[in-house]
Backbone as JSON, one array per atom type, in Angstrom:
{
  "sequence": "XXXXXXXXXXXXXXXXXXXXXXXXXXXXXXXXXXXXXXXXXXXXXXXXXXXXXXXXXXXXXXXXXXXXXXXXXXXXXXXXXXXXXXXXXXXXXXXXXXXXXXXXXXXXXXX",
  "N": [[1.82, -2.07, 4.91], [4.09, -0.34, 6.66], [7.25, 1.38, 7.57], [7.35, 2.97, 9.76], [5.53, 5.09, 12.27], [4.63, 7.55, 11.17], [2.2, 9.7, 10.1], [0.03, 8.16, 11.07], [-2.78, 7.06, 13.03], [-4.96, 6.25, 15.75], [-3.53, 4.08, 16.87], [-2.54, 0.8, 17.87], [-0.6, -1.3, 20.04], [1.33, -3.97, 18.98], [2.35, -7.13, 20.0], [4.77, -9.4, 19.58], [4.12, -10.29, 16.97], [5.2, -11.74, 14.14], [6.68, -10.85, 10.91], [7.25, -12.25, 7.85], [9.68, -11.54, 5.4], [10.13, -11.01, 1.85], [12.82, -11.38, 1.22], [13.56, -13.33, 2.87], [14.06, -12.72, 5.53], [12.92, -12.12, 8.85], [10.83, -9.88, 10.53], [9.57, -7.87, 13.28], [6.25, -6.9, 13.84], [5.23, -3.92, 15.18], [3.19, -1.97, 15.55], [-0.33, -1.44, 14.87], [-2.67, 0.31, 12.87], [-4.5, 3.25, 11.58], [-3.78, 4.94, 8.64], [-3.15, 8.1, 7.28], [-2.69, 9.94, 4.57], [-1.29, 11.4, 1.46], [-1.97, 10.89, -1.91], [-0.5, 10.98, -5.12], [-2.1, 11.83, -7.99], [-2.61, 10.83, -11.53], [-2.86, 13.08, -13.07], [-1.54, 14.94, -11.68], [-2.64, 16.18, -9.47], [-3.31, 15.89, -6.0], [-4.69, 13.56, -3.69], [-6.43, 12.98, -0.59], [-5.89, 10.16, 1.43], [-7.14, 7.4, 3.28], [-6.06, 4.6, 5.05], [-6.9, 1.6, 6.55], [-5.94, -0.66, 9.05], [-3.17, -0.73, 8.92], [0.09, -2.0, 9.12], [2.95, -1.6, 11.15], [6.12, -2.16, 10.5], [9.28, -1.98, 11.54], [12.25, -1.43, 9.83], [11.56, -2.1, 7.18], [12.18, -1.4, 3.86], [10.8, -0.35, 1.91], [7.44, 0.84, 1.64], [4.65, -1.36, 1.68], [1.83, -2.36, -0.24], [-0.98, -4.28, -0.09], [-2.71, -5.95, -2.55], [-4.25, -8.24, -2.48], [-5.39, -8.07, 0.06], [-6.96, -5.78, -0.32], [-8.73, -6.73, -2.08], [-10.11, -8.67, -0.57], [-11.58, -7.1, 1.11], [-13.62, -6.33, -0.29], [-13.12, -4.61, -2.42], [-13.12, -3.67, -5.78], [-10.9, -4.99, -8.29], [-9.21, -3.86, -10.95], [-8.19, -3.72, -14.43], [-7.07, -1.64, -17.08], [-6.54, -0.69, -20.46], [-4.27, 1.58, -21.65], [-3.25, 3.36, -24.28], [0.02, 2.2, -24.74], [0.16, 0.84, -22.41], [-0.87, -0.78, -19.31], [-3.31, 0.03, -16.98], [-3.68, -0.08, -13.57], [-6.46, -0.51, -11.37], [-8.19, 0.13, -8.39], [-11.49, -0.12, -6.93], [-14.38, 0.94, -5.13], [-17.61, 1.42, -4.46], [-18.12, 4.8, -5.01], [-15.49, 5.5, -5.06], [-12.33, 5.44, -6.48], [-8.97, 4.46, -7.27], [-6.17, 4.79, -9.2], [-3.39, 3.17, -10.41], [-0.86, 4.14, -12.08], [1.82, 4.59, -12.72], [4.66, 3.86, -14.47], [7.14, 1.31, -14.36], [10.53, 0.36, -14.83], [12.08, -2.74, -15.35], [14.41, -2.93, -13.8], [13.72, -1.15, -11.79], [11.57, -2.21, -10.57], [12.58, -4.33, -9.24], [13.68, -3.18, -6.94], [11.58, -2.55, -5.43]],
  "CA": [[2.71, -2.05, 5.82], [5.09, 0.83, 6.58], [8.35, 1.21, 8.54], [7.22, 3.94, 10.96], [4.17, 5.56, 12.53], [4.3, 8.85, 10.59], [0.88, 9.93, 9.39], [-0.85, 7.19, 11.56], [-3.44, 7.27, 14.27], [-5.65, 5.03, 16.4], [-2.59, 3.01, 17.0], [-2.51, -0.31, 18.93], [0.72, -1.84, 20.06], [1.37, -5.26, 18.77], [3.41, -7.73, 20.66], [5.31, -10.75, 19.12], [3.72, -10.76, 15.69], [6.32, -11.85, 13.2], [6.36, -10.7, 9.5], [8.31, -12.9, 7.0], [9.7, -10.83, 4.2], [10.45, -11.69, 0.59], [14.19, -11.88, 1.17], [13.75, -14.46, 3.81], [14.24, -12.32, 6.93], [11.72, -11.91, 9.71], [10.7, -8.61, 11.35], [8.43, -7.82, 14.26], [5.22, -5.9, 13.84], [5.1, -3.18, 16.43], [1.83, -1.35, 15.79], [-1.4, -1.41, 13.69], [-3.58, 1.51, 12.92], [-4.95, 3.92, 10.39], [-2.8, 5.86, 8.03], [-3.79, 9.14, 6.56], [-1.63, 10.44, 3.79], [-1.69, 11.96, 0.16], [-1.46, 10.2, -3.06], [-0.54, 11.85, -6.33], [-2.89, 11.28, -9.24], [-1.87, 10.94, -12.8], [-2.99, 14.51, -13.6], [-0.67, 15.88, -10.92], [-3.41, 16.53, -8.3], [-3.12, 15.12, -4.9], [-5.96, 13.3, -2.91], [-6.18, 12.37, 0.82], [-6.34, 8.69, 1.41], [-7.13, 6.82, 4.7], [-6.06, 3.17, 4.88], [-7.11, 1.02, 7.77], [-5.21, -1.84, 9.35], [-1.78, -0.64, 8.43], [1.05, -2.62, 10.07], [4.27, -0.94, 11.27], [7.27, -3.07, 10.64], [10.49, -1.27, 11.47], [13.26, -2.14, 8.92], [11.13, -2.22, 5.86], [12.92, -0.43, 2.99], [9.8, 0.2, 1.1], [6.06, 0.64, 2.07], [3.87, -2.37, 0.93], [0.32, -2.27, -0.35], [-1.51, -5.67, -0.49], [-3.78, -6.03, -3.37], [-5.25, -9.33, -2.02], [-6.17, -7.57, 1.16], [-7.84, -4.91, -0.85], [-9.92, -7.55, -2.74], [-10.8, -9.4, 0.61], [-12.29, -6.0, 1.77], [-14.71, -6.0, -1.27], [-12.76, -3.55, -3.48], [-12.84, -4.3, -7.05], [-9.5, -4.91, -8.72], [-9.54, -3.74, -12.5], [-7.15, -3.22, -15.38], [-7.46, -0.73, -18.2], [-5.44, -0.6, -21.4], [-4.18, 3.01, -22.07], [-2.15, 3.43, -25.17], [0.85, 0.99, -24.74], [0.41, 0.36, -21.08], [-2.0, -1.22, -18.56], [-3.54, 0.83, -15.73], [-4.26, -0.91, -12.42], [-7.36, 0.29, -10.62], [-9.12, -0.5, -7.36], [-12.71, 0.65, -6.84], [-15.36, 0.53, -4.29], [-18.59, 2.41, -4.55], [-17.77, 5.83, -5.83], [-14.09, 5.72, -4.73], [-11.47, 4.81, -7.29], [-7.68, 4.76, -7.26], [-5.46, 4.29, -10.34], [-1.9, 2.96, -10.21], [-0.44, 4.4, -13.46], [3.22, 4.85, -12.78], [5.29, 2.73, -15.16], [8.36, 1.0, -13.75], [11.28, -0.46, -15.57], [12.32, -4.0, -14.58], [15.46, -2.81, -12.67], [13.08, -0.34, -10.8], [10.59, -3.09, -9.86], [13.4, -5.21, -8.33], [14.01, -2.36, -5.86], [10.36, -2.3, -4.66]],
  "C": [[3.67, -0.88, 5.58], [6.08, 0.66, 7.7], [8.29, 2.09, 9.72], [5.75, 4.39, 11.1], [3.76, 6.91, 11.94], [3.05, 8.85, 9.84], [-0.19, 8.92, 10.0], [-1.48, 7.64, 12.83], [-4.37, 6.13, 14.58], [-4.72, 3.83, 16.43], [-2.79, 2.11, 18.13], [-1.13, -0.9, 18.89], [0.49, -3.35, 19.84], [2.58, -5.96, 19.51], [3.63, -9.14, 20.03], [4.72, -11.18, 17.77], [4.85, -10.67, 14.69], [5.84, -11.72, 11.73], [7.65, -11.34, 8.76], [8.3, -12.12, 5.67], [10.2, -11.69, 3.03], [11.89, -12.08, 0.66], [14.51, -12.83, 2.23], [14.06, -13.95, 5.33], [12.94, -12.19, 7.66], [11.96, -10.63, 10.54], [9.61, -8.64, 12.24], [7.57, -6.59, 13.97], [5.27, -5.17, 15.18], [3.86, -2.54, 16.72], [0.91, -1.73, 14.61], [-2.33, -0.25, 13.92], [-4.12, 2.0, 11.61], [-3.87, 4.86, 9.94], [-3.52, 6.86, 7.11], [-2.61, 9.89, 5.82], [-2.24, 10.98, 2.41], [-1.17, 11.01, -0.84], [-1.47, 11.21, -4.26], [-1.17, 11.24, -7.47], [-2.08, 11.61, -10.4], [-1.84, 12.34, -13.33], [-2.17, 15.41, -12.75], [-1.35, 16.3, -9.57], [-3.15, 15.62, -7.25], [-4.54, 14.88, -4.12], [-5.59, 12.62, -1.62], [-6.62, 10.98, 0.67], [-6.18, 8.29, 2.78], [-7.03, 5.27, 4.41], [-6.11, 2.64, 6.23], [-6.17, -0.34, 7.88], [-3.85, -1.79, 8.77], [-0.78, -1.16, 9.52], [2.33, -1.82, 10.02], [5.29, -2.0, 11.5], [8.49, -2.4, 10.44], [11.5, -2.16, 10.6], [12.75, -2.46, 7.58], [11.81, -1.14, 4.98], [11.94, 0.24, 2.21], [8.39, 0.03, 1.77], [5.39, -0.42, 1.2], [2.42, -2.13, 0.89], [-0.15, -3.61, -0.88], [-2.79, -5.56, -1.3], [-4.83, -7.16, -3.06], [-6.03, -8.92, -0.93], [-7.27, -6.58, 0.7], [-9.13, -5.73, -1.33], [-10.68, -8.18, -1.62], [-11.67, -8.31, 1.32], [-13.26, -5.36, 0.78], [-14.4, -4.77, -2.07], [-12.79, -4.32, -4.84], [-11.47, -4.1, -7.7], [-9.64, -5.0, -10.25], [-8.19, -3.42, -13.21], [-7.77, -2.48, -16.48], [-6.31, -0.54, -19.12], [-5.5, 0.96, -21.8], [-2.92, 3.05, -23.05], [-1.33, 2.11, -25.16], [0.91, 0.37, -23.41], [-0.92, -0.07, -20.39], [-2.07, -0.33, -17.3], [-4.23, -0.07, -14.72], [-5.26, 0.0, -11.69], [-8.05, -0.6, -9.46], [-10.32, 0.38, -7.15], [-13.64, 0.07, -5.89], [-16.31, 1.69, -4.1], [-18.16, 3.5, -5.49], [-16.31, 6.21, -5.7], [-13.24, 4.84, -5.7], [-10.02, 5.28, -7.19], [-7.11, 4.06, -8.43], [-4.01, 4.22, -10.0], [-1.32, 3.0, -11.71], [1.01, 4.49, -13.76], [3.81, 3.65, -13.44], [6.79, 2.55, -14.61], [9.18, 0.14, -14.72], [11.54, -1.73, -14.85], [13.36, -3.73, -13.57], [14.78, -1.98, -11.49], [12.13, -1.2, -9.96], [11.43, -4.05, -8.99], [13.69, -4.53, -7.03], [12.74, -2.2, -5.02], [10.09, -3.4, -3.71]]
}
């Protein structure tokens, strides 16, 4: 989910779909479509990523990425131990994305 349509295409208008957020408020989904953007890899390089079925929910403070949706779409969900930390990976066929950024507890509360 994201808060605006920047970087999105193949948009469809959604009417009346409510999204309940973690803080107990309810927002209305306005669009659904594909998102094309860039992700920064651990080595500093950037890769283009296309995500399908992205919902636009105005008012979101942070973009949200659903790991359960990823797994329902037949991506493998893996962890790898690197030095003192765990690396989260999603993989399908020959495509793999790693989530290596480490957050402190106070930073995670803001996500």
